[in-house]
C-alpha positions as CSV (number, residue, x, y, z in Angstrom):
1,M,-82.2,12.7,102.6
2,R,-81.0,14.4,99.3
3,L,-77.3,13.6,98.6
4,P,-74.9,16.8,98.0
5,A,-74.7,16.5,94.3
6,P,-71.3,17.6,92.6
7,V,-70.3,21.0,91.4
8,P,-71.1,21.2,87.7
9,T,-68.7,22.3,85.0
10,Y,-69.9,25.8,83.8
11,H,-71.0,25.1,80.2
12,P,-73.5,28.2,79.1
13,L,-76.4,26.7,76.9
14,S,-75.5,28.6,74.1
15,T,-73.9,31.3,72.5
16,M,-76.6,33.0,72.1
17,A,-77.3,33.8,75.5
18,D,-76.5,37.2,76.7
19,E,-75.9,36.9,80.4
20,H,-74.8,34.2,82.4
21,I,-74.6,34.3,86.3
22,S,-74.1,31.6,89.2
23,I,-76.1,32.0,91.8
24,D,-75.2,30.4,95.8
25,Q,-78.2,29.8,97.2
26,K,-78.9,30.9,100.7
27,I,-82.7,29.2,101.5
28,F,-82.5,25.7,102.5
29,R,-80.4,24.7,105.5
30,K,-80.8,20.9,105.6
31,F,-79.6,20.2,101.9
32,S,-76.5,20.9,100.0
33,F,-76.8,22.4,96.4
34,P,-74.5,22.8,94.2
35,P,-74.4,26.7,92.3
36,I,-77.1,27.7,90.5
37,L,-76.0,27.9,86.6
38,V,-78.1,30.4,84.9
39,D,-78.2,31.6,81.4
40,S,-80.5,34.6,80.3
41,I,-81.5,34.9,76.4
42,H,-84.0,36.7,74.3
43,E,-87.1,34.5,72.8
44,N,-85.4,36.0,69.2
45,S,-82.4,33.5,70.0
46,L,-84.0,30.5,71.2
47,T,-83.8,27.1,69.4
48,D,-84.9,23.5,69.9
49,E,-81.5,22.9,70.4
50,I,-80.9,24.9,73.1
51,L,-84.1,23.7,75.6
52,Q,-83.2,20.0,74.7
53,T,-79.9,20.8,75.9
54,F,-81.4,22.7,79.1
55,L,-84.2,20.1,79.5
56,E,-81.4,17.7,80.0
57,G,-81.5,18.6,83.3
58,A,-85.3,17.7,84.2
59,T,-84.9,14.1,84.9
60,D,-87.7,14.9,87.7
61,G,-90.1,15.2,85.3
62,A,-91.0,18.7,86.6
63,I,-89.9,22.4,86.0
64,G,-89.9,25.4,87.9
65,V,-91.3,28.8,86.7
66,A,-91.3,32.4,88.2
67,S,-92.3,35.4,85.9
68,S,-91.3,38.6,85.9
69,Y,-93.4,41.7,84.8
70,G,-92.9,45.3,82.9
71,P,-95.4,48.3,82.7
72,R,-98.7,47.6,83.4
73,C,-98.2,44.4,84.4
74,V,-97.6,42.9,80.9
75,L,-95.2,39.8,81.4
76,A,-91.9,40.4,80.4
77,A,-89.4,37.4,81.0
78,I,-89.9,33.9,81.9
79,A,-87.5,32.0,84.3
80,F,-87.2,28.0,84.0
81,S,-85.4,25.7,86.7
82,T,-84.0,22.4,86.8
83,H,-82.1,21.1,89.7
84,S,-78.8,23.2,89.1
85,R,-80.0,25.1,86.4
86,V,-82.3,28.3,84.7
87,L,-83.2,29.8,81.4
88,F,-84.2,33.2,81.5
89,V,-86.4,33.9,78.8
90,R,-87.1,37.5,77.9
91,F,-89.4,38.0,75.4
92,S,-90.2,41.3,73.3
93,G,-92.6,44.2,74.4
94,P,-96.2,44.3,73.2
95,N,-95.5,47.3,71.1
96,S,-92.2,46.0,69.7
97,R,-92.1,46.3,66.0
98,H,-90.2,44.2,64.3
99,R,-89.3,43.2,60.3
100,S,-91.1,40.0,59.1
101,K,-87.8,38.0,59.4
102,K,-87.7,38.8,63.7
103,R,-91.4,38.5,64.1
104,Q,-91.2,34.7,62.6
105,Q,-88.3,33.8,64.9
106,V,-90.5,35.9,68.2
107,F,-93.2,33.1,67.0
108,T,-90.6,30.3,66.3
109,G,-89.6,30.8,69.9
110,R,-92.9,30.7,71.5
111,E,-94.2,27.6,69.9
112,L,-90.7,26.1,70.7
113,L,-91.4,27.0,74.2
114,Q,-94.8,26.2,74.1
115,D,-94.6,22.5,72.6
116,A,-90.8,22.0,75.1
117,I,-92.3,23.1,78.3
118,L,-95.6,24.8,78.7
119,C,-98.0,22.5,77.3
120,R,-95.9,18.8,77.7
121,P,-98.8,17.0,79.5
122,D,-95.7,14.9,81.0
123,M,-94.1,17.9,82.4
124,L,-95.1,19.4,85.6
125,K,-94.3,23.3,86.0
126,Y,-94.6,24.3,89.5
127,S,-94.7,27.8,90.1
128,F,-95.5,30.5,92.8
129,K,-98.2,32.4,91.6
130,M,-99.0,30.1,88.4
131,D,-102.7,31.7,88.2
132,H,-100.7,35.1,87.2
133,L,-98.5,33.2,85.4
134,A,-101.3,31.5,83.2
135,V,-103.1,33.9,82.7
136,A,-100.2,36.3,81.6
137,L,-99.3,33.9,79.2
138,F,-102.5,33.7,77.7
139,L,-102.8,37.4,77.3
140,D,-99.4,38.7,76.6
141,L,-97.8,35.8,74.3
142,S,-101.0,33.9,73.6
143,L,-99.7,31.2,74.9
144,Y,-101.5,28.2,76.7
145,I,-99.8,26.1,80.2
146,V,-100.6,22.6,80.9
147,G,-99.5,20.6,84.2
148,G,-99.6,24.1,86.1
149,V,-99.0,23.7,89.7
150,D,-99.3,26.8,91.9
151,V,-97.1,25.7,95.2
152,L,-98.5,27.9,97.5
153,S,-102.1,26.5,97.4
154,A,-100.9,23.6,99.9
155,A,-100.5,26.4,102.5
156,V,-103.1,26.4,105.4
157,D,-102.6,30.2,106.3
158,D,-103.0,33.0,103.5
159,R,-100.7,32.2,101.0
160,R,-99.5,35.6,100.7
161,S,-98.1,35.7,104.2
162,P,-94.2,35.0,104.6
163,E,-95.7,32.0,107.1
164,A,-97.2,30.3,104.2
165,F,-94.3,31.2,102.1
166,M,-92.1,29.1,104.3
167,M,-93.8,26.0,105.0
168,V,-94.0,24.9,101.3
169,L,-90.6,25.1,101.2
170,G,-90.8,22.6,103.9
171,G,-91.0,24.5,107.2
172,K,-88.8,26.9,109.7
173,P,-86.2,24.1,110.7
174,T,-85.0,23.2,107.1
175,L,-84.5,27.1,106.0
176,Y,-82.5,29.6,106.7
177,E,-85.1,32.2,107.6
178,S,-83.3,35.5,106.5
179,G,-83.1,34.0,103.3
180,A,-86.3,32.6,102.8
181,K,-88.1,36.2,103.5
182,A,-85.9,37.9,101.4
183,L,-87.3,35.2,98.7
184,H,-90.8,35.8,99.8
185,R,-90.3,39.6,99.8
186,S,-88.7,39.1,95.9
187,N,-91.8,37.4,95.0
188,E,-94.5,39.6,97.0
189,T,-93.1,42.9,95.3
190,H,-92.7,41.5,91.6
191,S,-88.6,41.8,91.5
192,T,-87.2,42.2,88.0
193,K,-83.6,41.1,88.8
194,L,-82.4,38.1,86.8
195,A,-80.8,36.4,89.8
196,D,-84.3,37.0,92.2
197,V,-86.4,35.9,89.5
198,S,-84.2,32.9,88.6
199,L,-84.2,32.0,92.6
200,Q,-87.4,32.2,92.6
201,A,-87.7,29.3,89.8
202,W,-84.9,27.2,91.2
203,A,-87.1,27.5,94.7
204,A,-90.7,26.5,93.3
205,F,-88.9,23.1,91.7
206,Q,-87.4,22.4,95.0
207,A,-91.0,23.0,96.9
208,G,-92.6,20.8,94.4
209,T,-89.9,18.0,93.7
210,M,-88.9,17.6,97.7
211,G,-90.6,14.8,98.5
212,N,-94.8,14.5,98.1
213,R,-95.9,17.2,99.5
214,L,-97.9,18.7,96.8
215,P,-99.7,15.6,94.9
216,T,-103.3,17.2,95.8
217,I,-103.2,20.5,94.1
218,P,-105.2,20.3,91.3
219,R,-103.3,21.5,88.0
220,I,-103.8,24.5,86.0
221,D,-104.7,23.5,82.1
222,T,-105.5,26.5,80.3
223,K,-106.1,24.5,76.8
224,R,-108.9,23.2,78.4
225,F,-110.9,26.6,78.8
226,R,-112.8,28.0,75.5
227,R,-111.1,31.4,74.5
228,L,-114.0,33.6,76.1
229,R,-113.9,32.2,79.4
230,L,-110.1,32.4,79.9
231,N,-110.0,35.5,78.8
232,I,-112.8,37.3,81.2
233,L,-110.7,35.2,83.9
234,A,-107.5,36.8,82.7
235,K,-109.2,40.1,82.2
236,I,-110.3,39.7,86.1
237,C,-107.0,38.6,87.5
238,R,-104.9,41.6,85.5
239,D,-107.5,44.6,86.6
240,S,-106.4,43.2,90.3
241,E,-102.8,42.9,89.4
242,R,-103.1,46.4,88.1
243,L,-104.8,47.9,91.0
244,E,-102.4,46.5,93.3
245,A,-99.7,47.9,91.5
246,L,-101.1,51.5,92.1
247,K,-101.4,51.1,95.9
248,P,-98.5,53.2,97.3
249,T,-95.4,51.4,99.1
250,I,-94.2,54.8,101.4
251,V,-97.0,56.5,103.0
252,K,-96.6,59.8,105.2
253,N,-98.9,59.5,107.9
254,E,-100.1,62.7,109.7
255,V,-100.1,62.4,113.3
256,D,-100.1,64.3,116.5
257,A,-96.9,65.9,117.8
258,E,-97.1,64.8,121.4
259,F,-96.8,61.1,121.9
260,S,-96.3,58.8,125.0
261,S,-93.7,55.7,125.3
262,K,-93.9,53.0,127.5
263,N,-92.2,49.4,127.7
264,G,-91.2,49.6,123.7
265,S,-94.4,50.8,122.8
266,L,-95.4,54.1,121.3
267,S,-99.2,56.0,121.5
268,L,-99.6,58.0,118.4
269,T,-102.7,59.7,117.4
270,S,-103.6,60.7,113.7
271,S,-104.8,63.4,112.6
272,R,-105.9,63.1,109.0
273,F,-108.7,59.8,108.1
274,R,-107.0,59.4,104.8
275,T,-103.3,59.1,106.3
276,R,-104.2,57.4,109.4
277,I,-101.8,54.8,110.9
278,M,-103.3,51.1,109.8
279,R,-102.7,47.9,111.6
280,S,-100.9,45.4,109.0
281,K,-98.3,42.4,109.0
282,T,-96.6,43.3,105.4
283,Q,-95.9,47.0,106.8
284,T,-93.4,48.6,108.9
285,I,-93.9,51.8,110.3
286,M,-90.5,54.6,110.7
287,V,-90.9,57.4,113.3
288,E,-88.7,60.6,114.0
289,T,-88.8,62.0,116.8
290,T,-86.9,65.3,118.2
291,S,-85.4,66.9,121.7
292,Q,-85.7,70.6,122.0
293,G,-85.4,70.6,118.2
294,Q,-82.8,68.3,117.5
295,L,-83.5,65.5,115.5
296,N,-82.8,61.9,117.2
297,A,-82.2,58.6,115.2
298,A,-85.2,56.8,114.0
299,V,-87.3,54.2,115.3
300,V,-88.7,51.4,113.5
301,G,-91.5,49.1,114.4
302,C,-95.3,47.9,113.2
303,A,-98.8,48.5,114.7
304,T,-100.0,46.6,117.2
305,R,-103.0,48.0,117.8
306,V,-105.3,50.7,116.5
307,N,-108.2,52.6,118.0
308,G,-109.9,55.2,115.8
309,R,-107.2,57.7,115.7
310,S,-105.5,55.8,118.3
311,A,-102.6,53.9,117.5
312,T,-99.7,51.5,119.2
313,I,-96.4,51.2,117.6
314,T,-94.4,48.2,118.8
315,V,-90.9,49.5,118.0
316,T,-87.0,48.4,118.2
317,G,-84.7,50.2,120.4
318,R,-85.5,53.4,122.7
319,V,-87.4,55.9,121.8
320,N,-86.3,59.4,123.2
321,G,-87.2,63.0,122.3
322,D,-90.4,65.3,123.3
323,Q,-92.4,65.4,120.0
324,V,-92.8,63.2,116.7
325,R,-91.3,65.0,113.6
326,S,-92.4,62.3,111.1
327,V,-94.5,58.9,111.0
328,T,-93.8,56.8,107.8
329,T,-95.7,54.0,106.5
330,I,-93.1,51.3,104.8
331,G,-94.5,48.7,102.3
332,K,-97.6,48.3,100.4
333,E,-101.0,47.6,102.8
334,A,-102.0,43.7,102.6
335,P,-105.4,42.8,100.4
336,T,-108.3,43.1,101.9
337,N,-111.1,40.6,102.2
338,A,-112.6,41.3,99.2
339,E,-108.9,41.5,97.2
340,S,-107.9,38.0,98.7
341,E,-111.3,36.6,98.2
342,R,-111.7,37.4,94.3
343,E,-107.9,36.4,93.6
344,A,-108.8,32.6,95.5
345,V,-111.9,32.5,93.3
346,V,-110.3,33.5,90.0
347,L,-107.5,30.4,91.1
348,Q,-109.8,27.7,91.9
349,A,-111.8,28.7,88.2
350,L,-108.5,28.0,86.7
351,Q,-107.8,24.9,88.7
352,Q,-111.3,24.0,87.4
353,T,-112.8,23.7,91.4
354,N,-115.7,25.9,91.4
355,T,-118.3,26.8,89.2
356,L,-117.7,30.4,88.8
357,L,-118.1,30.3,85.1
358,S,-121.4,28.6,85.0
359,R,-122.8,30.7,87.9
360,P,-125.8,32.5,85.9
361,F,-125.0,35.6,87.7
362,F,-121.5,35.7,86.8
363,Q,-122.8,34.8,83.3
364,S,-125.6,37.7,83.0
365,I,-122.4,39.9,83.9
366,W,-119.3,38.6,81.9
367,I,-121.2,36.3,78.9
368,P,-124.3,38.5,77.8
369,A,-124.9,35.7,74.5
370,A,-125.2,33.1,77.2
371,T,-128.4,32.2,78.5
372,P,-128.1,31.8,82.1
373,S,-129.8,28.9,83.9
374,W,-131.8,30.4,86.9
375,P,-133.2,28.1,89.6
376,R,-136.3,27.8,89.1
377,S,-139.0,30.1,91.9
378,S,-141.5,28.5,94.0
379,P,-144.5,29.2,92.1
380,E,-145.8,30.4,95.2
381,V,-144.0,33.2,95.3
382,T,-144.9,36.3,93.8
383,R,-143.7,39.5,93.7
384,P,-144.4,41.6,96.7
385,P,-146.1,45.1,96.4
386,V,-144.0,48.1,96.7
387,Y,-144.3,49.5,100.5
388,Y,-142.8,52.2,101.6
389,P,-145.2,54.5,103.8
390,H,-142.1,56.7,104.8
391,A,-142.0,59.1,101.5
392,P,-144.2,59.1,98.0
393,L,-141.8,57.4,95.5
394,N,-141.1,59.2,91.9
395,P,-142.3,56.7,88.8
396,S,-138.1,56.4,87.8
397,Q,-138.1,55.1,91.6
398,E,-140.9,52.8,91.6
399,C,-140.0,51.8,88.4
400,A,-136.5,50.5,89.7
401,V,-138.0,49.0,93.3
402,R,-140.1,46.9,90.9
403,K,-137.3,45.7,88.9
404,I,-135.9,44.6,92.3
405,L,-139.1,43.1,93.6
406,S,-139.1,41.8,90.1
407,C,-139.6,37.5,89.9
408,K,-138.7,37.3,86.0
409,D,-135.5,35.8,85.0
410,E,-134.7,38.9,82.6
411,D,-134.5,41.0,85.9
412,R,-132.4,38.9,88.4
413,V,-129.4,41.1,87.3
414,V,-130.7,45.0,87.7
415,V,-128.1,48.3,87.4
416,I,-129.5,51.2,88.5
417,Q,-128.0,54.7,87.8
418,G,-128.3,57.8,89.2
419,P,-126.1,61.2,89.9
420,P,-126.0,62.0,93.5
421,G,-128.9,62.9,95.3
422,T,-131.5,61.2,93.0
423,G,-133.1,58.6,95.3
424,K,-130.9,55.7,94.9
425,T,-130.5,55.0,98.9
426,T,-134.6,55.7,99.0
427,V,-135.0,53.0,96.4
428,I,-133.0,50.6,98.1
429,A,-135.0,51.3,101.4
430,A,-138.4,51.2,99.3
431,S,-137.2,47.7,98.5
432,V,-136.4,46.4,102.1
433,T,-138.9,47.4,103.5
434,S,-141.6,46.4,100.2
435,I,-139.9,42.6,101.2
436,M,-140.2,42.8,105.2
437,N,-143.6,44.0,104.5
438,S,-144.5,40.9,102.2
439,S,-145.8,37.5,103.8
440,D,-143.3,35.8,101.7
């Protein structure tokens, strides 16, 4: 069991630091920790002396890392944490203009970070979202990372869920649940507050060094990738981050005014498909009702059952009133299955535990200059004849169908484009009927 650590005397890492704060953690219940001392500094002011003084506390051979992002999901800052100290480094924006001397300071500061921390092979870097951090370092700062550990890869459940987050921190019995959930929320919403990001880095450090629970997680080493392939993974990850950022956090749900309430459940009917109520573990729903035109106190709950337009909301508190005034969904919708699968595949590619980058289908789309090695077709397999008795195909449709049915390697990936009403669905139907009609 970890013994209580003495409360350190606060000494700033450098007089160049522009902000100093102290954080009392309210996450771990079973352990006693000293205050977390945080120094915020701009990359221009980084020196080897500052980094070496900070690393004196890295006696576990590990560093906790968390990141903060600005507009368009560009990396704005990184927090590095040891047992009781955090170095928060802010970066110049991608469009910042520097005089030559300051530009040299920027490059020197980044090189110092890469040599002293990011690419040290004897030091593990723990982060709750190491995949996002690794690609951001490459895309935004032209930096690499060695020994990166994605802490949430140890989770059995959905790695974005509060349950997974608490599991990697040691489980509910060891935690203050409210504090752990608040930390999870700041991690998922990409909080940019100094205290939030610093606490995330510190918690990632604790998760990585508490016992021997994370030894089997594959490391992320971006220096082992060819630049083009790393750039492709980074683009896929960044594009998905930007699409995620576009999701609204508040949606006004349009519903019928009539409702029914029984035993803490509220039955509503959506009146518009686009703003319909959705079942979600990550969102809460606020309902306002009126009684004879007078507004009642709002009740909050979550959608526990959705069937078409009908939705059942389990609420806390008593529901009064005779009509619904407004229904609001608060929080971003959970990732779709496709979004979750994409994130998992890119993470595994960064951990080099899948063969995504060598798959011929992937290479045909993302690396046109490569020569994909497709599986050999059986000599007995021939292209089925075009068979579509329902209607005649025009020449362009027939050409598209022949390409889909082709066994040639150059036809393995086919893009069919056409405005509405030009017969794309007919091409799909003709391809299916042709395959079904074939004896092969």
